[in-house]
C-alpha positions in Angstrom: -142.4 87.3 -218.1 -142.1 87.5 -221.9 -138.6 88.2 -223.2 -138.7 91.2 -225.6 -135.7 92.0 -227.8 -134.9 95.2 -229.8 -133.2 94.7 -233.1 -130.6 97.1 -234.4 -128.5 97.1 -237.5 -124.8 96.4 -237.4 -124.1 99.9 -238.5 -125.7 101.2 -235.3 -122.8 99.7 -233.3 -119.9 100.5 -235.5 -118.9 103.6 -233.6 -118.7 101.9 -230.2 -115.3 101.8 -228.6 -113.4 98.5 -228.4 -114.7 97.1 -231.6 -112.2 96.1 -234.2 -113.3 97.7 -237.6 -113.5 94.2 -239.2 -115.5 92.6 -236.4 -119.3 93.0 -236.3 -119.6 92.4 -232.6 -120.3 95.0 -229.9 -119.6 95.0 -226.2 -122.3 97.5 -225.3 -125.9 96.5 -224.9 -128.0 97.6 -227.9 -131.0 98.3 -225.7 -129.1 100.1 -222.9 -126.4 101.9 -224.8 -124.5 103.0 -221.6 -124.2 99.5 -220.2 -121.8 96.7 -221.2 -122.9 93.2 -221.9 -122.3 91.2 -218.7 -124.7 88.3 -218.8 -125.7 85.4 -221.0 -129.2 83.8 -220.9 -129.0 80.2 -222.1 -132.8 79.9 -222.2 -132.9 82.6 -224.9 -129.4 82.2 -226.3 -128.9 85.9 -225.7 -126.2 88.2 -224.4 -127.5 91.1 -222.3 -126.6 93.7 -219.7 -127.5 93.7 -216.0 -130.7 95.9 -216.7 -131.9 93.4 -219.4 -131.2 90.6 -217.0 -133.3 92.2 -214.3 -136.1 93.5 -216.5 -136.5 90.7 -219.1 -134.7 87.6 -217.9 -135.3 87.4 -214.2 -137.5 84.4 -214.6 -135.1 82.5 -216.8 -133.7 79.4 -215.3 -130.2 79.5 -216.7 -128.5 82.9 -216.8 -124.8 83.3 -216.2 -122.3 86.0 -215.8 -119.9 86.6 -218.7 -117.0 85.5 -216.5 -118.6 82.0 -216.3 -119.1 81.9 -220.1 -115.5 83.2 -220.6 -114.2 80.1 -218.9 -115.0 78.2 -222.0 -112.4 80.1 -224.0 -109.7 80.2 -221.3 -108.5 77.0 -222.9 -108.3 77.5 -226.7 -110.2 74.2 -227.1 -113.5 75.8 -228.0 -112.1 78.0 -230.8 -109.9 75.1 -232.0 -112.9 72.8 -232.2 -114.9 75.5 -234.0 -112.1 76.0 -236.5 -111.6 72.3 -236.9 -115.3 71.7 -237.6 -115.5 74.6 -240.1 -112.4 73.3 -241.9 -113.9 69.8 -242.0 -117.1 71.2 -243.4 -115.1 73.1 -246.0 -113.1 70.0 -247.0 -116.3 67.9 -247.2 -117.9 70.5 -249.5 -114.8 70.5 -251.6 -115.0 66.7 -251.9 -118.7 67.1 -253.0 -117.7 69.8 -255.5 -114.9 67.6 -256.9 -117.4 64.7 -257.2 -119.7 67.0 -259.2 -116.9 68.1 -261.5 -115.7 64.6 -262.1 -119.2 63.5 -262.9 -119.7 66.4 -265.4 -116.4 65.4 -267.1 -117.5 61.7 -267.1 -120.9 62.3 -268.7 -119.3 64.7 -271.2 -116.9 61.8 -272.2 -119.7 59.3 -272.2 -121.9 61.6 -274.3 -119.1 62.0 -276.8 -118.5 58.2 -277.0 -122.2 57.6 -277.5 -122.4 60.2 -280.2 -119.5 58.6 -282.0 -121.2 55.2 -281.8 -124.5 56.6 -283.1 -122.8 58.3 -286.0 -120.9 55.2 -286.9 -124.2 53.3 -287.1 -125.6 56.1 -289.2 -123.1 55.4 -291.9 -124.4 51.8 -292.2 -128.1 52.5 -292.2 -127.9 55.8 -294.0 -131.2 57.6 -294.7 -133.4 55.3 -292.7 -131.4 55.9 -289.6 -131.5 59.7 -290.0 -134.8 60.2 -288.1 -133.8 57.6 -285.5 -130.4 59.4 -285.1 -132.1 62.8 -284.7 -134.4 61.3 -282.0 -131.6 59.7 -280.1 -129.4 62.8 -280.2 -132.3 64.9 -279.1 -133.0 62.5 -276.2 -129.3 62.5 -275.3 -128.9 66.3 -275.5 -132.1 66.8 -273.5 -130.9 64.4 -270.7 -127.4 65.9 -270.7 -128.7 69.5 -270.6 -130.9 68.6 -267.7 -128.2 66.8 -265.7 -125.5 69.4 -266.6 -127.9 72.2 -265.5 -128.5 70.4 -262.2 -124.8 69.9 -261.5 -123.9 73.5 -262.2 -126.7 74.7 -260.0 -125.5 72.4 -257.2 -121.9 73.6 -257.8 -123.0 77.2 -257.5 -124.7 76.4 -254.2 -121.6 74.6 -252.9 -119.4 77.6 -253.9 -121.7 79.9 -252.0 -121.6 77.8 -248.9 -117.8 77.3 -249.1 -117.4 81.1 -249.4 -119.5 81.6 -246.3 -117.5 79.1 -244.3 -114.2 80.6 -245.4 -115.4 84.0 -244.5 -116.3 82.7 -241.0 -112.8 81.1 -240.7 -111.2 84.5 -241.6 -113.5 86.2 -239.0 -112.5 83.6 -236.5 -108.7 84.0 -237.1 -109.1 87.8 -237.0 -111.2 87.7 -233.8 -108.8 85.4 -232.0 -105.9 87.9 -232.8 -107.6 91.2 -232.3 -110.9 90.7 -230.5 -111.7 91.1 -226.9 -112.8 88.2 -224.7 -116.4 89.4 -225.0 -116.1 89.6 -228.8 -114.7 86.1 -228.8 -117.6 84.7 -226.8 -120.2 86.4 -229.0 -118.4 85.3 -232.2 -118.0 81.7 -231.1 -121.7 81.6 -230.2 -122.6 83.1 -233.7 -120.3 80.6 -235.5 -121.8 77.7 -233.5 -125.2 78.7 -234.8 -123.8 79.1 -238.3 -122.3 75.6 -238.1 -125.8 74.1 -237.6 -127.0 75.9 -240.8 -123.9 74.8 -242.7 -124.3 71.2 -241.6 -127.9 71.1 -242.6 -127.2 72.7 -246.0 -124.3 70.3 -246.6 -126.4 67.3 -245.6 -129.1 68.4 -248.1 -126.6 68.8 -250.9 -125.0 65.5 -250.1 -128.5 63.9 -250.3 -129.1 65.6 -253.6 -126.0 64.5 -255.3 -125.9 61.3 -257.4 -123.4 59.8 -259.7 -125.1 60.1 -263.1 -124.0 57.7 -265.8 -125.0 57.8 -269.4 -125.0 54.5 -271.4 -126.2 53.5 -274.8 -127.7 50.1 -275.6 -128.0 48.8 -279.2 -130.9 46.4 -279.8 -129.4 42.9 -280.4 -131.7 42.1 -283.3 -130.8 45.3 -285.1 -128.8 43.6 -288.0 -131.5 41.0 -288.6 -134.5 43.3 -288.5 -133.0 46.4 -289.9 -135.9 47.2 -292.3 -138.5 46.6 -289.6 -136.9 48.6 -286.7 -138.2 51.9 -285.6 -135.3 52.4 -283.3 -131.7 51.1 -282.7 -131.2 51.8 -279.0 -132.1 53.7 -275.9 -130.4 56.4 -274.0 -130.3 55.4 -270.3 -129.5 57.6 -267.3 -128.4 55.8 -264.2 -127.8 57.2 -260.7 -125.7 56.0 -257.8 -124.3 57.6 -254.7 -120.7 58.8 -255.2 -117.9 57.5 -253.0 -117.4 60.4 -250.6 -115.6 60.5 -247.3 -117.9 60.3 -244.2 -119.5 63.6 -243.2 -117.6 65.5 -240.5 -118.9 64.9 -237.0 -120.4 67.7 -234.9 -118.7 66.1 -231.8 -115.4 67.4 -230.6 -112.4 65.3 -231.5 -112.0 64.3 -227.9 -115.5 62.6 -228.0 -114.8 60.6 -231.1 -114.1 56.9 -231.1 -112.1 54.8 -233.6 -114.2 52.4 -235.7 -112.6 49.9 -238.0 -113.9 50.3 -241.6 -111.6 48.0 -243.5 -108.7 45.5 -243.3 -106.3 44.3 -246.0 -103.9 41.4 -246.2 -100.6 42.8 -247.5 -98.6 39.5 -247.6 -97.0 38.7 -251.0 -96.6 35.2 -252.4 -92.8 35.6 -252.2 -92.9 36.7 -248.6 -91.2 33.9 -246.5 -92.1 35.3 -243.1 -95.1 36.9 -241.4 -95.3 40.6 -242.1 -94.0 43.0 -239.5 -94.9 46.5 -240.9 -92.6 48.8 -238.8 -93.6 52.0 -240.7 -96.0 53.3 -243.3 -95.9 56.5 -245.4 -98.6 58.1 -247.5 -97.2 59.3 -250.8 -98.5 62.3 -252.8 -100.3 60.2 -255.3 -102.4 58.6 -252.5 -100.4 55.4 -252.6 -98.7 54.0 -249.5 -95.2 52.8 -248.8 -95.0 50.0 -246.2 -91.8 49.0 -244.5 -92.0 45.2 -244.0 -89.3 44.7 -241.3 -90.2 40.9 -241.1 -89.6 40.2 -244.8 -86.7 42.6 -245.4 -88.8 44.4 -248.0 -90.6 47.6 -248.7 -93.9 47.7 -250.7 -95.8 50.4 -252.5 -99.6 49.7 -252.4 -102.5 51.5 -253.9 -105.5 52.8 -251.9 -106.9 49.3 -251.9 -103.5 48.0 -250.6 -102.8 45.9 -253.6 -99.0 45.8 -254.1 -97.9 47.8 -257.1 -94.1 47.5 -256.6 -91.7 46.1 -254.0 -88.0 46.0 -253.2 -85.9 43.6 -251.1 -82.9 44.3 -248.9 -80.1 42.3 -247.4 -80.9 43.5 -243.8 -84.1 44.5 -242.0 -85.3 48.1 -242.8 -87.1 50.1 -240.0 -88.3 53.6 -240.7 -88.9 55.8 -243.7 -89.5 59.5 -244.5 -90.3 61.5 -247.7 -87.6 63.8 -249.1 -89.6 64.9 -252.1 -92.4 63.7 -254.4 -90.0 61.1 -255.9 -87.5 60.3 -253.2 -87.6 58.7 -249.7 -85.0 57.9 -247.1 -85.1 54.5 -245.5 -83.2 53.4 -242.3 -81.4 50.0 -242.1 -80.2 50.0 -238.5 -77.8 47.0 -238.5 -75.9 48.4 -241.6 -75.7 51.9 -240.0 -77.1 53.0 -243.4 -79.7 55.4 -244.8 -80.8 54.3 -248.3 -82.1 57.0 -250.6 -84.6 55.5 -252.9 -86.3 56.8 -256.1 -90.1 56.0 -256.3 -91.3 58.0 -259.3 -91.6 54.9 -261.5 -90.0 51.6 -260.6 -88.4 51.7 -257.2 -84.6 52.0 -257.3 -81.7 52.8 -255.0 -80.1 56.2 -255.7 -77.3 56.2 -253.0 -76.4 55.2 -249.5 -75.6 57.5 -246.5 -73.4 55.9 -244.0 -73.8 56.8 -240.3 -71.4 56.4 -237.4 -74.1 54.9 -235.2 -77.2 52.7 -235.8 -80.0 54.6 -237.4 -83.6 53.8 -236.4 -86.1 56.7 -236.6 -85.8 59.3 -239.3 -87.5 62.5 -240.3 -86.8 65.4 -242.7 -86.7 69.0 -241.4 -86.1 71.4 -244.3 -82.8 70.3 -245.8 -81.7 68.2 -242.8 -82.4 64.7 -241.6 -83.0 63.9 -237.9 -81.9 60.3 -236.9 -82.4 58.4 -233.7 -79.8 55.8 -232.7 -81.7 53.7 -230.2 -79.4 52.1 -227.6 -76.3 52.9 -229.7 -75.1 55.9 -227.5 -78.7 57.1 -227.1 -78.2 59.9 -229.6 -80.1 62.2 -231.9 -78.1 62.9 -235.0 -78.7 65.8 -237.4 -77.1 65.5 -240.8 -77.7 67.1 -244.2 -79.1 65.2 -247.2 -75.5 64.6 -248.4 -74.7 62.8 -245.2 -72.5 65.5 -243.6 -72.8 65.6 -239.8 -74.3 68.9 -238.5 -74.9 68.2 -234.9 -75.3 65.3 -232.4 -77.3 65.5 -229.2 -76.1 63.1 -226.6 -76.9 62.3 -223.0 -80.1 64.3 -223.0 -81.4 65.0 -219.5 -84.8 66.5 -218.6 -85.9 67.2 -215.0 -83.0 65.2 -213.6 -83.9 62.1 -215.7 -81.8 60.7 -218.5 -83.7 60.2 -221.8 -82.5 56.9 -223.2 -82.9 54.8 -226.3 -84.6 57.3 -228.7 -86.5 55.4 -231.4 -89.3 56.9 -233.4 -89.1 60.5 -234.7 -92.0 62.5 -236.3 -91.8 66.1 -237.6 -94.9 68.3 -237.3 -94.1 71.0 -239.8 -97.2 73.1 -238.9 -96.3 73.3 -235.3 -92.5 73.3 -235.9 -92.2 70.5 -233.3 -90.3 67.2 -233.4 -91.7 64.3 -231.4 -89.3 61.5 -230.4 -90.2 58.4 -228.5 -87.8 56.9 -225.9 -87.9 53.2 -225.4 -86.5 53.3 -221.9 -89.0 55.0 -219.7 -91.6 54.8 -222.5 -91.7 58.6 -222.9 -92.7 60.8 -225.8 -90.7 64.1 -225.9 -91.6 67.1 -227.9 -88.7 69.4 -229.0 -88.9 72.7 -230.8 -86.5 73.3 -233.7 -83.9 74.8 -231.3 -83.9 71.4 -229.6 -85.4 72.6 -226.4 -87.9 70.3 -224.6 -91.5 71.6 -225.1 -93.0 68.8 -223.0 -92.7 65.1 -222.1 -95.5 62.6 -222.0 -95.6 59.4 -220.1 -98.7 57.3 -219.3 -98.7 54.1 -217.3 -101.3 52.7 -219.7 -98.7 52.8 -222.5 -96.3 49.9 -222.5 -93.7 49.6 -225.2 -94.3 53.0 -226.9 -94.3 52.3 -230.7 -95.8 54.2 -233.6 -96.3 58.0 -233.5 -98.1 60.4 -235.8 -99.8 63.8 -235.8 -102.9 65.3 -237.4 -103.6 68.6 -239.0 -104.7 70.1 -235.7 -101.5 69.3 -233.8 -102.9 66.3 -231.9 -100.5 63.4 -231.4 -101.3 59.7 -231.7 -99.2 57.0 -230.0 -99.3 53.2 -230.0 -98.8 51.0 -226.9 -97.3 47.8 -228.4 -97.5 45.6 -225.3 -100.5 47.5 -223.8 -102.6 47.0 -227.0 -103.9 50.6 -227.2 -103.8 53.8 -229.2 -103.9 57.2 -227.4 -104.6 60.7 -228.6 -102.9 63.5 -226.8 -103.1 67.3 -227.3 -100.4 69.5 -228.8 -99.5 70.6 -225.2 -99.0 67.0 -224.0 -102.3 66.2 -222.3 -104.2 63.0 -222.7 -107.4 63.5 -224.7 -108.6 60.0 -224.8 -107.7 56.3 -225.6 -108.8 55.9 -229.2 -108.6 52.1 -229.2 -108.0 49.6 -226.5 -107.2 45.9 -226.2 -110.7 44.8 -227.3 -110.1 46.4 -230.7 -106.3 46.2 -231.3 -103.5 43.8 -230.6 -99.8 44.9 -230.6 -100.2 48.1 -232.7 -96.8 48.8 -234.2 -97.2 51.9 -236.5 -99.9 54.4 -237.2 -100.4 56.8 -240.1 -103.1 59.4 -240.4 -104.6 60.2 -243.8 -103.8 63.7 -245.1 -107.3 64.7 -246.2 -109.9 62.8 -244.2 -110.5 61.8 -240.6 -109.0 58.3 -241.0 -105.9 56.4 -239.9 -104.1 53.2 -240.7 -102.8 50.8 -238.1 -100.2 48.0 -238.6 -99.4 45.3 -236.1 -96.4 43.3 -235.0 -96.0 39.9 -236.7 -99.3 40.3 -238.6 -100.1 40.3 -242.3 -103.1 42.6 -241.9 -103.3 46.4 -242.0 -106.5 48.0 -240.7 -108.3 51.3 -241.6 -110.1 53.2 -238.9 -112.5 56.2 -239.1 -113.1 58.8 -236.3 -116.8 58.3 -235.5 -119.2 59.6 -232.8 
């Protein structure tokens, strides 16, 4: 039987009950106005009522009740993945837009430089160069106008697509707050179809974009053959693909693997020992601060991990956290000291904060510092940035089990959750800001729990130092997948996710190499 559909305007459904005024999704069948939508035909990707199902879809092979479809949103994974992908698309389009803007600025500067060079030559050759100058400027202006027009046209298309995605994100947030379950299903289905269109458009735009470069070449025999020359140079326009982050994957995060894309040797000539990078911090200027526990040193490296500055200590440092754009706090456990360092120009020590117990892990929460003390009384200390004690949490017990030897601490500001790793029992414990346990995570595949970090979606990444693996777990403490196993990594010690792209850095115990991994299908 042929499936026939009737088409109605959105206005036709605005007066139906149960529809939020800002959501263009209806629960009633548009063809049978007294019946509610209760079925979904996968063959035709259509929601329908029971009458439609009997009259028009009875020969379809895959038709389900709405209850079955609703199971997909019982867990917020579907809406989370949709929102994640739309945000990744939005970020990628912003990267493309920024590349366009940078290129427009660059060719403007290159154009100005070439004009200056041409006019300097004109002073030398005077009248004879006048015609040549006019021809060159005309050629340059013509090429610039063409390229500038192309870039602005592409920028307008990018703005339009970004606006559409941001509108979808707003609809998604509003629907998840105010929409009914049926509205959620219909909207997620619609957004899924929109995603395909956005992805195709973004792919087309990314194919279209090239890094355009203007150069000017002066004929080498110009001075010797001045009177015989009909021209003094050529305006050249070159194109190359810009350095953009990889396109976002359509696959859910739980289906993505880690693929190594680069590695860097960060050992300095003055390093006497093998590097042992116990922590790594991405700074706001896209540089990285590495804590080299093995060489009693911290290093600031650029995006290419070439060392730009370093500082040596008398005892081994362990963990670091940012206090501001120009200050960090560094733990030195054996000295029972937190060193506050300035990093805005040359690294320098500002002051010391003395602690009563050993200080290992450290994180900043608002105007406070959270410190873990390891085996030294198994405490969590909370102090202010002046070093004044605020609170200490000792002898923590959860479900009749003592939580001993707290080590790493990570603050997820977006979720208002603090993650602390416990060396004894190899557990990761999530606390809210009232210091109540949200969940604990323990997996027999994790041996010697080491580095911990979180991503923008609230997922947590942990390193198994002796089990040679990296696991990704959800914000509610469930294993999503093992991102990297022993075949790929050996003794992962610390992990740090990039802020703006799906990429992370791994460091290893007693190893001079840091490695960069991308999330790939």
